[in-house]
N, C-alpha and C positions, 0 to 999 in steps of 0.2 A: 633526279633522285640519285644519290651516290650509293654505290654498293660497298658495304663494309666487308672487309676481309674477315673470313671465318677464323676464329682462333683454334689452334690445334696444338696444345701444349706438348703432347707426345711427339708429334711430327716435328715441331720446332726443336725439341731437345735432341731428337734423332739427327736432324740436319746439322745442329751444332756439333754433335759427336762425330759425324762423318767428316765435317770440315776440319775438326781438330785432329782426327786420325790422319787425314791427308797432309795437313800442315806439319804436324809433329814428325810424321814419317819422312817427309821430304826435307824439312829444315832443322829438325831437332828441337828440343825444348827451348834452348836459348835463341834459336834462329827465327822465332815467330812470336808475335804478340796477340793478345786477346782481340784487338781491333781487326787485325788481318783475318783471324778465324771468324769473327763475327761477320765481316764483310763477305767472306766466302759462303757463309751460311745464310746470308740475306737478313741478318738481324743486327741489333746494336750490341756493343760491348757490354752494356748494362744488362742485357738479357742473358748473355753468356754467364755473367757473374751471378745472376739471379738463379739460373738453373744449376750451376756447378760451383758457385762460391768464389772461385778464383781460377786463374790459369792453372795453378797446381791441382785444384780439384778437377778441372777438365782433363788435365794430363792423367791423373789417377783413373778417371773413368775410361779414357782411351786405352790405357794399359790394361785395365780389367777386361774391356771388350776384346782387345786384340789377343790377350793371353788365354782367354776362355776358349777361343777357336782352336781346334786341333789342326795345326798346320803340317806337322810331320809325325807326331806321336799318335799311335793307334791304340785300340783297346784289346787286341787279341794277344795274350801272353805267348802263345805258341808261335806266332809269326811276327813278333815285335821287331826283331832285328831286321828281317827282310822288309817289312812294311815301312820302317823308318828309313831304310836305305833307299827304297823306291821313291818314297815321298820326298826325301831330301834331294835326290838327283833331279826329280821332276820340278820341284819348287825353285831350284837354283839354275835351271837351264837358262841359257842366254835370253830367250824370249819370254821368260816367265814374268809374272806380275812384279812390279817394283815396289808396291805398297805392302810390305810385309812387316810382321812384328819384329823381325830381326833388324830391319833398317830403322824402325822406331827406336829400338834398343841402342843400336850402334850410334845413331846421330844424337841421342839424348843423354847417353851415359856420362859424358864429360861433366855434366852438371851434378854436383853431389846430391842434391835433393831428388833430382830426377832418377839418379842411380838407385837411391833408396826405394823409391816407388817401383822402379823396374825390378829390383831384387825381390821385393815383396810379391809382385805379380808373378815372377818366375817361380818363387817358392810356393805360392798359394795355388797356382794353376799347373804350370808345366812340370815342376818337380813332384808335386803332389800326385798328378796323374801318372807320371812315370812310376812312382813308388806303389801306386794302386795296381797298376798293370804288372809290375815286376817287384813284388814285395821283398824278394831276396836281395835287392839293392839297398834296402834300408840299413842304416848304420854302417855303410861302406862309402868309399870315395868313388865307386863306380858310376853311380847316378850322375854325380857332378862331372865325371870324366866324359860320360856319354853326351851330356849337354855341351860340354866344351868342344868335343869333336864336331857336333852338329854346328855350333857357332863358328868354329874355325873353318870348316868346309864351306859354310855359307859365305863367310867373309872372302875366302880365297877364290871361290868360283864365281860368285855373283857380284861382289863389290870390287875386288881387285881385278877380276877377269883373268885369272891365271890361265895361261895358254895351254898348259898340260892338262889341267882339269877340264877345260872347255873343248879340247880336241880329242880327248879320250872317249872311246865308245861308251855310251851311257850304260850298257849292259855290264861292261867291265867295271865302271865306277860303282854301280849298284852291288855287284858281287863283292868287290873289295870292302865297301862300307858294311855290307851284311856280315862279312867275316869279322871285321873289327867290332861291330856291335854285338855279335854272338859271343865274342870273348868277354866283353863287358857285362852282358846280361847273364850268361851261363858260364861262369869260370870253371 
């Protein structure tokens, strides 16, 4: 008697999403295909398309999932500048996780359609959350500047491996970033 594999639609969809997250983060939108993601998830490419419609649909779901997680932005307006500085220094430490929403963005942004999806994810999740926590940033360029500082610091410290940023004491980095974010959040 053969044993049939139990079907688990939610588990299958989650496995595909995880495989897509890892693949797009490591290789970017243009660097990976549906077959590769399907193989990593233990399913067929047809099943990936069934659940997500297309590679683009899977990428949009990955962006939604990754941007919904709060990686550096917190929810306390009184400590926002400090909390973001602490989280950013921690998340960009040399030994920190390499599968971050930042790397997903960096490696996929060269594709124009992927950049549109990323921009929408940032606006709908990251920027919207920042404006909810710090409404005084609405209708100013300071929210965008804050996100640019976060992205630039992440790029220089984690991706480029800037020697100065990686050799500076983390308390000093945190203090400096906190001062910069304080100027942006509370002018």
